[in-house]
Every structure is written in C-alpha cells, then in structure tokens.
Biotite code that builds the C-alpha atoms (Angstrom):
import biotite.structure as struc

atoms = struc.array([
    struc.Atom([197.211, -36.384, 69.999], chain_id="A", res_id=1, res_name="UNK", atom_name="CA", element="C"),
    struc.Atom([199.900, -33.738, 70.287], chain_id="A", res_id=2, res_name="UNK", atom_name="CA", element="C"),
    struc.Atom([203.419, -35.015, 70.953], chain_id="A", res_id=3, res_name="UNK", atom_name="CA", element="C"),
    struc.Atom([205.419, -33.799, 73.931], chain_id="A", res_id=4, res_name="UNK", atom_name="CA", element="C"),
    struc.Atom([207.548, -31.684, 71.595], chain_id="A", res_id=5, res_name="UNK", atom_name="CA", element="C"),
    struc.Atom([204.414, -30.326, 69.925], chain_id="A", res_id=6, res_name="UNK", atom_name="CA", element="C"),
    struc.Atom([202.953, -29.373, 73.314], chain_id="A", res_id=7, res_name="UNK", atom_name="CA", element="C"),
    struc.Atom([206.168, -27.552, 74.230], chain_id="A", res_id=8, res_name="UNK", atom_name="CA", element="C"),
    struc.Atom([206.318, -25.720, 70.896], chain_id="A", res_id=9, res_name="UNK", atom_name="CA", element="C"),
    struc.Atom([202.671, -24.677, 71.116], chain_id="A", res_id=10, res_name="UNK", atom_name="CA", element="C"),
    struc.Atom([203.237, -23.607, 74.704], chain_id="A", res_id=11, res_name="UNK", atom_name="CA", element="C"),
    struc.Atom([206.282, -21.587, 73.614], chain_id="A", res_id=12, res_name="UNK", atom_name="CA", element="C"),
    struc.Atom([204.090, -19.720, 71.100], chain_id="A", res_id=13, res_name="UNK", atom_name="CA", element="C"),
    struc.Atom([201.366, -19.250, 73.725], chain_id="A", res_id=14, res_name="UNK", atom_name="CA", element="C"),
    struc.Atom([203.987, -17.867, 76.114], chain_id="A", res_id=15, res_name="UNK", atom_name="CA", element="C"),
    struc.Atom([204.998, -15.268, 73.524], chain_id="A", res_id=16, res_name="UNK", atom_name="CA", element="C"),
    struc.Atom([201.344, -14.310, 73.127], chain_id="A", res_id=17, res_name="UNK", atom_name="CA", element="C"),
    struc.Atom([200.929, -14.158, 76.920], chain_id="A", res_id=18, res_name="UNK", atom_name="CA", element="C"),
    struc.Atom([203.901, -11.797, 77.213], chain_id="A", res_id=19, res_name="UNK", atom_name="CA", element="C"),
    struc.Atom([202.393, -9.602, 74.482], chain_id="A", res_id=20, res_name="UNK", atom_name="CA", element="C"),
    struc.Atom([199.131, -9.375, 76.461], chain_id="A", res_id=21, res_name="UNK", atom_name="CA", element="C"),
    struc.Atom([201.031, -8.654, 79.692], chain_id="A", res_id=22, res_name="UNK", atom_name="CA", element="C"),
    struc.Atom([203.106, -5.969, 77.954], chain_id="A", res_id=23, res_name="UNK", atom_name="CA", element="C"),
    struc.Atom([199.981, -4.267, 76.595], chain_id="A", res_id=24, res_name="UNK", atom_name="CA", element="C"),
    struc.Atom([198.482, -4.226, 80.102], chain_id="A", res_id=25, res_name="UNK", atom_name="CA", element="C"),
    struc.Atom([201.774, -2.876, 81.500], chain_id="A", res_id=26, res_name="UNK", atom_name="CA", element="C"),
    struc.Atom([201.723, -0.010, 79.007], chain_id="A", res_id=27, res_name="UNK", atom_name="CA", element="C"),
    struc.Atom([198.161, 0.932, 80.020], chain_id="A", res_id=28, res_name="UNK", atom_name="CA", element="C"),
    struc.Atom([199.155, 0.742, 83.702], chain_id="A", res_id=29, res_name="UNK", atom_name="CA", element="C"),
    struc.Atom([202.263, 2.878, 83.069], chain_id="A", res_id=30, res_name="UNK", atom_name="CA", element="C"),
    struc.Atom([200.178, 5.500, 81.282], chain_id="A", res_id=31, res_name="UNK", atom_name="CA", element="C"),
    struc.Atom([197.945, 5.704, 84.362], chain_id="A", res_id=32, res_name="UNK", atom_name="CA", element="C"),
    struc.Atom([200.607, 5.477, 87.098], chain_id="A", res_id=33, res_name="UNK", atom_name="CA", element="C"),
    struc.Atom([203.538, 7.123, 85.278], chain_id="A", res_id=34, res_name="UNK", atom_name="CA", element="C"),
    struc.Atom([205.739, 4.218, 86.389], chain_id="A", res_id=35, res_name="UNK", atom_name="CA", element="C"),
    struc.Atom([208.896, 4.082, 84.229], chain_id="A", res_id=36, res_name="UNK", atom_name="CA", element="C"),
    struc.Atom([210.006, 1.068, 82.215], chain_id="A", res_id=37, res_name="UNK", atom_name="CA", element="C"),
    struc.Atom([211.921, -1.559, 84.153], chain_id="A", res_id=38, res_name="UNK", atom_name="CA", element="C"),
    struc.Atom([215.271, -2.686, 82.808], chain_id="A", res_id=39, res_name="UNK", atom_name="CA", element="C"),
    struc.Atom([215.723, -5.393, 85.446], chain_id="A", res_id=40, res_name="UNK", atom_name="CA", element="C"),
    struc.Atom([215.395, -8.169, 82.810], chain_id="A", res_id=41, res_name="UNK", atom_name="CA", element="C"),
    struc.Atom([218.321, -6.723, 80.827], chain_id="A", res_id=42, res_name="UNK", atom_name="CA", element="C"),
    struc.Atom([220.444, -6.200, 83.948], chain_id="A", res_id=43, res_name="UNK", atom_name="CA", element="C"),
    struc.Atom([219.768, -9.799, 84.954], chain_id="A", res_id=44, res_name="UNK", atom_name="CA", element="C"),
    struc.Atom([220.792, -11.188, 81.558], chain_id="A", res_id=45, res_name="UNK", atom_name="CA", element="C"),
    struc.Atom([223.926, -9.032, 81.481], chain_id="A", res_id=46, res_name="UNK", atom_name="CA", element="C"),
    struc.Atom([224.966, -10.538, 84.813], chain_id="A", res_id=47, res_name="UNK", atom_name="CA", element="C"),
    struc.Atom([224.055, -14.109, 83.825], chain_id="A", res_id=48, res_name="UNK", atom_name="CA", element="C"),
    struc.Atom([226.011, -13.902, 80.559], chain_id="A", res_id=49, res_name="UNK", atom_name="CA", element="C"),
    struc.Atom([228.856, -11.785, 81.895], chain_id="A", res_id=50, res_name="UNK", atom_name="CA", element="C"),
    struc.Atom([228.098, -8.976, 79.442], chain_id="A", res_id=51, res_name="UNK", atom_name="CA", element="C"),
    struc.Atom([229.356, -5.446, 79.828], chain_id="A", res_id=52, res_name="UNK", atom_name="CA", element="C"),
    struc.Atom([226.814, -3.271, 81.602], chain_id="A", res_id=53, res_name="UNK", atom_name="CA", element="C"),
    struc.Atom([225.278, -0.539, 79.435], chain_id="A", res_id=54, res_name="UNK", atom_name="CA", element="C"),
    struc.Atom([223.078, 2.464, 80.120], chain_id="A", res_id=55, res_name="UNK", atom_name="CA", element="C"),
    struc.Atom([219.370, 1.572, 80.126], chain_id="A", res_id=56, res_name="UNK", atom_name="CA", element="C"),
    struc.Atom([218.712, 3.420, 76.854], chain_id="A", res_id=57, res_name="UNK", atom_name="CA", element="C"),
    struc.Atom([221.131, 0.967, 75.154], chain_id="A", res_id=58, res_name="UNK", atom_name="CA", element="C"),
    struc.Atom([219.489, -2.112, 76.681], chain_id="A", res_id=59, res_name="UNK", atom_name="CA", element="C"),
    struc.Atom([216.090, -2.101, 74.972], chain_id="A", res_id=60, res_name="UNK", atom_name="CA", element="C"),
    struc.Atom([216.663, -5.141, 72.707], chain_id="A", res_id=61, res_name="UNK", atom_name="CA", element="C"),
    struc.Atom([218.264, -7.196, 75.488], chain_id="A", res_id=62, res_name="UNK", atom_name="CA", element="C"),
    struc.Atom([215.401, -6.209, 77.776], chain_id="A", res_id=63, res_name="UNK", atom_name="CA", element="C"),
    struc.Atom([212.795, -7.345, 75.257], chain_id="A", res_id=64, res_name="UNK", atom_name="CA", element="C"),
    struc.Atom([214.691, -10.549, 74.459], chain_id="A", res_id=65, res_name="UNK", atom_name="CA", element="C"),
    struc.Atom([214.793, -11.441, 78.149], chain_id="A", res_id=66, res_name="UNK", atom_name="CA", element="C"),
    struc.Atom([211.195, -10.359, 78.767], chain_id="A", res_id=67, res_name="UNK", atom_name="CA", element="C"),
    struc.Atom([209.821, -12.401, 75.855], chain_id="A", res_id=68, res_name="UNK", atom_name="CA", element="C"),
    struc.Atom([212.334, -15.239, 76.202], chain_id="A", res_id=69, res_name="UNK", atom_name="CA", element="C"),
    struc.Atom([211.417, -16.027, 79.792], chain_id="A", res_id=70, res_name="UNK", atom_name="CA", element="C"),
    struc.Atom([207.730, -15.877, 78.950], chain_id="A", res_id=71, res_name="UNK", atom_name="CA", element="C"),
    struc.Atom([208.166, -18.194, 75.975], chain_id="A", res_id=72, res_name="UNK", atom_name="CA", element="C"),
    struc.Atom([210.203, -20.749, 77.933], chain_id="A", res_id=73, res_name="UNK", atom_name="CA", element="C"),
    struc.Atom([207.693, -20.806, 80.771], chain_id="A", res_id=74, res_name="UNK", atom_name="CA", element="C"),
    struc.Atom([204.922, -21.023, 78.168], chain_id="A", res_id=75, res_name="UNK", atom_name="CA", element="C"),
    struc.Atom([206.562, -24.224, 76.910], chain_id="A", res_id=76, res_name="UNK", atom_name="CA", element="C"),
    struc.Atom([206.386, -25.569, 80.466], chain_id="A", res_id=77, res_name="UNK", atom_name="CA", element="C"),
    struc.Atom([202.678, -24.621, 80.599], chain_id="A", res_id=78, res_name="UNK", atom_name="CA", element="C"),
    struc.Atom([202.187, -26.498, 77.329], chain_id="A", res_id=79, res_name="UNK", atom_name="CA", element="C"),
    struc.Atom([203.689, -29.628, 78.897], chain_id="A", res_id=80, res_name="UNK", atom_name="CA", element="C"),
    struc.Atom([201.524, -29.107, 81.974], chain_id="A", res_id=81, res_name="UNK", atom_name="CA", element="C"),
    struc.Atom([198.384, -28.897, 79.822], chain_id="A", res_id=82, res_name="UNK", atom_name="CA", element="C"),
    struc.Atom([199.290, -32.079, 77.954], chain_id="A", res_id=83, res_name="UNK", atom_name="CA", element="C"),
    struc.Atom([199.536, -33.898, 81.292], chain_id="A", res_id=84, res_name="UNK", atom_name="CA", element="C"),
    struc.Atom([196.240, -32.517, 82.619], chain_id="A", res_id=85, res_name="UNK", atom_name="CA", element="C"),
    struc.Atom([197.260, -29.367, 84.519], chain_id="A", res_id=86, res_name="UNK", atom_name="CA", element="C"),
    struc.Atom([194.796, -27.155, 82.684], chain_id="A", res_id=87, res_name="UNK", atom_name="CA", element="C"),
    struc.Atom([192.353, -24.316, 83.189], chain_id="A", res_id=88, res_name="UNK", atom_name="CA", element="C"),
    struc.Atom([192.552, -21.886, 86.107], chain_id="A", res_id=89, res_name="UNK", atom_name="CA", element="C"),
    struc.Atom([194.524, -24.316, 88.294], chain_id="A", res_id=90, res_name="UNK", atom_name="CA", element="C"),
    struc.Atom([197.182, -24.804, 85.609], chain_id="A", res_id=91, res_name="UNK", atom_name="CA", element="C"),
    struc.Atom([197.377, -21.035, 85.109], chain_id="A", res_id=92, res_name="UNK", atom_name="CA", element="C"),
    struc.Atom([197.618, -20.405, 88.853], chain_id="A", res_id=93, res_name="UNK", atom_name="CA", element="C"),
    struc.Atom([200.518, -22.874, 89.029], chain_id="A", res_id=94, res_name="UNK", atom_name="CA", element="C"),
    struc.Atom([202.165, -21.030, 86.115], chain_id="A", res_id=95, res_name="UNK", atom_name="CA", element="C"),
    struc.Atom([201.731, -17.720, 87.966], chain_id="A", res_id=96, res_name="UNK", atom_name="CA", element="C"),
    struc.Atom([203.688, -19.149, 90.876], chain_id="A", res_id=97, res_name="UNK", atom_name="CA", element="C"),
    struc.Atom([206.331, -20.600, 88.561], chain_id="A", res_id=98, res_name="UNK", atom_name="CA", element="C"),
    struc.Atom([206.713, -17.216, 86.861], chain_id="A", res_id=99, res_name="UNK", atom_name="CA", element="C"),
    struc.Atom([207.130, -15.429, 90.195], chain_id="A", res_id=100, res_name="UNK", atom_name="CA", element="C"),
    struc.Atom([209.639, -18.033, 91.372], chain_id="A", res_id=101, res_name="UNK", atom_name="CA", element="C"),
    struc.Atom([211.608, -17.764, 88.125], chain_id="A", res_id=102, res_name="UNK", atom_name="CA", element="C"),
    struc.Atom([211.733, -13.964, 88.185], chain_id="A", res_id=103, res_name="UNK", atom_name="CA", element="C"),
    struc.Atom([212.662, -13.654, 91.843], chain_id="A", res_id=104, res_name="UNK", atom_name="CA", element="C"),
    struc.Atom([215.269, -16.415, 91.726], chain_id="A", res_id=105, res_name="UNK", atom_name="CA", element="C"),
    struc.Atom([217.058, -14.932, 88.714], chain_id="A", res_id=106, res_name="UNK", atom_name="CA", element="C"),
    struc.Atom([216.761, -11.323, 89.854], chain_id="A", res_id=107, res_name="UNK", atom_name="CA", element="C"),
    struc.Atom([218.001, -12.014, 93.370], chain_id="A", res_id=108, res_name="UNK", atom_name="CA", element="C"),
    struc.Atom([220.658, -14.590, 92.435], chain_id="A", res_id=109, res_name="UNK", atom_name="CA", element="C"),
    struc.Atom([222.217, -12.051, 90.049], chain_id="A", res_id=110, res_name="UNK", atom_name="CA", element="C"),
    struc.Atom([221.947, -9.230, 92.579], chain_id="A", res_id=111, res_name="UNK", atom_name="CA", element="C"),
    struc.Atom([219.822, -6.952, 90.393], chain_id="A", res_id=112, res_name="UNK", atom_name="CA", element="C"),
    struc.Atom([216.610, -7.355, 92.380], chain_id="A", res_id=113, res_name="UNK", atom_name="CA", element="C"),
    struc.Atom([215.459, -7.204, 95.955], chain_id="A", res_id=114, res_name="UNK", atom_name="CA", element="C"),
    struc.Atom([213.149, -9.622, 97.761], chain_id="A", res_id=115, res_name="UNK", atom_name="CA", element="C"),
    struc.Atom([209.574, -8.587, 96.881], chain_id="A", res_id=116, res_name="UNK", atom_name="CA", element="C"),
    struc.Atom([208.498, -8.248, 100.502], chain_id="A", res_id=117, res_name="UNK", atom_name="CA", element="C"),
    struc.Atom([210.931, -5.304, 100.728], chain_id="A", res_id=118, res_name="UNK", atom_name="CA", element="C"),
    struc.Atom([209.171, -3.484, 97.870], chain_id="A", res_id=119, res_name="UNK", atom_name="CA", element="C"),
    struc.Atom([206.492, -0.824, 98.380], chain_id="A", res_id=120, res_name="UNK", atom_name="CA", element="C"),
    struc.Atom([203.062, -2.478, 98.523], chain_id="A", res_id=121, res_name="UNK", atom_name="CA", element="C"),
    struc.Atom([201.872, -0.786, 95.307], chain_id="A", res_id=122, res_name="UNK", atom_name="CA", element="C"),
    struc.Atom([204.844, -2.279, 93.401], chain_id="A", res_id=123, res_name="UNK", atom_name="CA", element="C"),
    struc.Atom([204.070, -5.715, 94.833], chain_id="A", res_id=124, res_name="UNK", atom_name="CA", element="C"),
    struc.Atom([200.456, -5.422, 93.675], chain_id="A", res_id=125, res_name="UNK", atom_name="CA", element="C"),
    struc.Atom([201.468, -4.208, 90.203], chain_id="A", res_id=126, res_name="UNK", atom_name="CA", element="C"),
    struc.Atom([203.955, -7.069, 89.779], chain_id="A", res_id=127, res_name="UNK", atom_name="CA", element="C"),
    struc.Atom([201.404, -9.668, 90.886], chain_id="A", res_id=128, res_name="UNK", atom_name="CA", element="C"),
    struc.Atom([198.788, -8.194, 88.550], chain_id="A", res_id=129, res_name="UNK", atom_name="CA", element="C"),
    struc.Atom([201.101, -8.294, 85.536], chain_id="A", res_id=130, res_name="UNK", atom_name="CA", element="C"),
    struc.Atom([202.352, -11.806, 86.259], chain_id="A", res_id=131, res_name="UNK", atom_name="CA", element="C"),
    struc.Atom([198.749, -12.989, 86.721], chain_id="A", res_id=132, res_name="UNK", atom_name="CA", element="C"),
    struc.Atom([197.785, -11.452, 83.370], chain_id="A", res_id=133, res_name="UNK", atom_name="CA", element="C"),
    struc.Atom([200.723, -13.288, 81.758], chain_id="A", res_id=134, res_name="UNK", atom_name="CA", element="C"),
    struc.Atom([199.904, -16.614, 83.432], chain_id="A", res_id=135, res_name="UNK", atom_name="CA", element="C"),
    struc.Atom([196.178, -16.611, 82.706], chain_id="A", res_id=136, res_name="UNK", atom_name="CA", element="C"),
    struc.Atom([196.548, -15.293, 79.136], chain_id="A", res_id=137, res_name="UNK", atom_name="CA", element="C"),
    struc.Atom([199.237, -17.881, 78.400], chain_id="A", res_id=138, res_name="UNK", atom_name="CA", element="C"),
    struc.Atom([197.073, -20.571, 79.986], chain_id="A", res_id=139, res_name="UNK", atom_name="CA", element="C"),
    struc.Atom([194.051, -19.586, 77.909], chain_id="A", res_id=140, res_name="UNK", atom_name="CA", element="C"),
    struc.Atom([196.116, -19.799, 74.719], chain_id="A", res_id=141, res_name="UNK", atom_name="CA", element="C"),
    struc.Atom([197.744, -23.097, 75.726], chain_id="A", res_id=142, res_name="UNK", atom_name="CA", element="C"),
    struc.Atom([194.478, -24.736, 76.695], chain_id="A", res_id=143, res_name="UNK", atom_name="CA", element="C"),
    struc.Atom([193.134, -23.951, 73.204], chain_id="A", res_id=144, res_name="UNK", atom_name="CA", element="C"),
    struc.Atom([196.288, -25.187, 71.443], chain_id="A", res_id=145, res_name="UNK", atom_name="CA", element="C"),
    struc.Atom([197.270, -28.278, 73.434], chain_id="A", res_id=146, res_name="UNK", atom_name="CA", element="C"),
    struc.Atom([194.815, -31.117, 73.959], chain_id="A", res_id=147, res_name="UNK", atom_name="CA", element="C"),
    struc.Atom([194.973, -32.718, 77.362], chain_id="A", res_id=148, res_name="UNK", atom_name="CA", element="C"),
    struc.Atom([194.264, -36.239, 78.512], chain_id="A", res_id=149, res_name="UNK", atom_name="CA", element="C"),
    struc.Atom([190.787, -37.588, 77.797], chain_id="A", res_id=150, res_name="UNK", atom_name="CA", element="C"),
    struc.Atom([188.271, -36.512, 80.432], chain_id="A", res_id=151, res_name="UNK", atom_name="CA", element="C"),
    struc.Atom([190.450, -33.723, 81.889], chain_id="A", res_id=152, res_name="UNK", atom_name="CA", element="C"),
    struc.Atom([188.833, -31.560, 82.943], chain_id="A", res_id=153, res_name="UNK", atom_name="CA", element="C"),
    struc.Atom([185.691, -33.516, 83.625], chain_id="A", res_id=154, res_name="UNK", atom_name="CA", element="C"),
    struc.Atom([182.803, -32.347, 81.442], chain_id="A", res_id=155, res_name="UNK", atom_name="CA", element="C"),
    struc.Atom([180.629, -29.897, 83.337], chain_id="A", res_id=156, res_name="UNK", atom_name="CA", element="C"),
    struc.Atom([177.242, -31.124, 84.488], chain_id="A", res_id=157, res_name="UNK", atom_name="CA", element="C"),
    struc.Atom([174.362, -28.679, 84.912], chain_id="A", res_id=158, res_name="UNK", atom_name="CA", element="C"),
    struc.Atom([174.089, -27.308, 88.470], chain_id="A", res_id=159, res_name="UNK", atom_name="CA", element="C"),
    struc.Atom([170.787, -29.108, 89.018], chain_id="A", res_id=160, res_name="UNK", atom_name="CA", element="C"),
    struc.Atom([172.310, -32.458, 88.104], chain_id="A", res_id=161, res_name="UNK", atom_name="CA", element="C"),
    struc.Atom([175.037, -32.235, 90.741], chain_id="A", res_id=162, res_name="UNK", atom_name="CA", element="C"),
])
C-alpha cells in the first residue's frame, strides 16, 4: 500500500504530467485561435511574493514555474484524494473545481484577474476546456500511480448482471 507521502509525491508527478498535457492542448488551441500567451500566472506570483513587476517577455520562467507549480501541488492533492477513494471521473471532476477555485482565488485576491463571469464567453469556454484537460489527465495519471482503498471503485459487473 502506498503511504500518504507516497500518494502525494506520485500525485505531484502526475500533476506535472497533467500540466504538460494541458499546455500541449493550449498550444494547439492558440495556433487555431491566435490567442496570445497569458502571463497572469507570473503577474500573480510577482504580487504574492512582492517581486518587482517586469515586462511579459522577461517573465517566461516565472510564468512556467507558477503554471507547473500550481498544477503539481494540486496533483499532490489529487494523489491524496485517490488514496482515500476519490478516484476516476468523480475525483477528476472534483479536481477540476479545485483548480478553478485555486486559480480564481489567487488571481482575484492579487488583483491580476477579473471574475470569470465578466470574461467574454469564448474565453470562459477556453479556460474551462484547458482546466478540464488538466484535471482529467492528472486524474488518469494519478489513478494509475496511486492505489486506492480495496473495492473502490466497485468492480464493474456486466450490464446484463445488473
């Protein structure tokens, strides 16, 4: 059985992988929509840490560190969830909501974001799509890496036997 620390560490790694999948999907979407890169993660971290603000072209590493760091930390949470039985699509859906809550709380508390209901509808849809890709990719990795409690989820019976 995986320890609690082991579940968190495996979840952390799965979160990094989930961010990589989300980033790849973002790059495909940006190629199609011509949407520019967002530097909101870097702006947020600058405000949280009291760093001097820089032009976006000088923020790339801070942007990536924040982007991947948040995904890894929330992946660790998903690892702990899986260990306790919050697995599969339901566990990933809960992670999607946690990711949205995390992003919006930090972005709005630091003053670098706006409430999502004030965004254009296409930006809302794009954000939800990317966060869902992150959550379900991370969940798929976690559920392979972290064993859950015995019997969770219940083994599937054939449709005719139900």
